[in-house]
C-alpha positions as CSV (number, residue, x, y, z in Angstrom):
1,M,-0.1,-0.2,0.1
2,A,1.3,3.6,-0.7
3,D,2.3,5.6,2.1
4,F,0.7,8.7,2.3
5,R,3.1,11.0,1.4
6,G,3.0,9.2,-1.7
7,V,-0.2,9.7,-2.8
8,V,-0.8,13.4,-1.8
9,K,2.3,14.2,-4.2
10,D,0.7,12.1,-6.5
11,L,-2.7,13.9,-6.4
12,V,-0.4,17.2,-6.5
13,W,0.9,16.5,-10.2
14,Q,-1.8,15.5,-11.1
15,F,-4.2,17.9,-10.5
16,A,-2.5,21.6,-9.3
17,Y,-1.6,24.3,-11.8
18,R,1.9,24.4,-13.8
19,G,4.0,27.0,-14.6
20,N,7.3,28.6,-15.2
21,D,8.7,31.7,-15.2
22,H,12.3,33.8,-15.1
23,S,13.5,31.3,-11.5
24,G,12.0,28.1,-12.7
25,K,9.4,25.6,-13.0
26,W,6.5,25.6,-10.3
27,L,3.3,24.1,-9.2
28,S,0.6,26.5,-8.1
29,T,-2.7,25.9,-6.6
30,G,-4.5,28.0,-7.8
31,G,-6.5,29.0,-5.1
32,L,-8.4,25.9,-4.4
33,S,-8.4,24.5,-0.7
34,A,-8.7,21.0,-1.2
35,L,-4.6,21.7,-3.2
36,E,-4.0,24.3,-0.1
37,G,-4.3,21.6,2.2
38,A,-2.1,19.0,-0.4
39,F,0.5,21.1,-0.4
40,K,1.1,22.4,3.7
41,A,0.5,18.4,3.9
42,L,3.5,18.7,2.1
43,G,5.3,21.1,3.7
44,W,5.6,23.0,-0.2
45,N,5.3,26.4,-0.4
46,D,2.6,27.7,-2.5
47,P,4.3,28.3,-6.1
48,Y,6.4,26.0,-5.7
49,Y,9.4,25.5,-7.3
50,V,10.6,21.8,-9.1
51,E,14.0,20.8,-11.0
52,G,12.9,18.6,-14.3
53,G,10.1,16.8,-14.8
54,R,7.5,18.0,-17.5
55,L,6.1,20.9,-16.9
56,R,3.7,23.2,-19.5
57,T,3.9,25.9,-18.8
58,S,0.5,27.6,-17.9
59,R,-1.2,31.2,-17.8
60,L,-0.5,31.4,-14.2
61,Q,3.2,32.3,-15.0
62,S,2.2,36.2,-15.6
63,L,1.1,36.5,-12.4
64,G,4.5,37.0,-11.4
65,Y,5.6,34.2,-8.6
66,K,9.0,34.5,-7.2
67,R,11.3,31.7,-6.3
68,H,10.3,31.3,-2.8
69,P,13.8,30.4,-0.3
70,D,12.5,27.4,1.4
71,S,11.2,26.3,-2.7
72,V,13.0,22.2,-2.3
73,R,14.1,20.5,-5.4
74,L,13.2,17.3,-7.0
């Protein structure tokens, strides 16, 4: 059986908003409370910056998110 953290992470990767900016690729909750809870359970900031992976450009990139110093690289 999958562990809780792994399941939550898989759900976030499937449903979170994706984008990129000058700081890199990121995932965001987009203000959805279910995703906000999942990010909190994982200890992730919003937006959550990632390295690698296949993130498609999103309309949210125009919001000007800045890289948070506590972001974690996968």
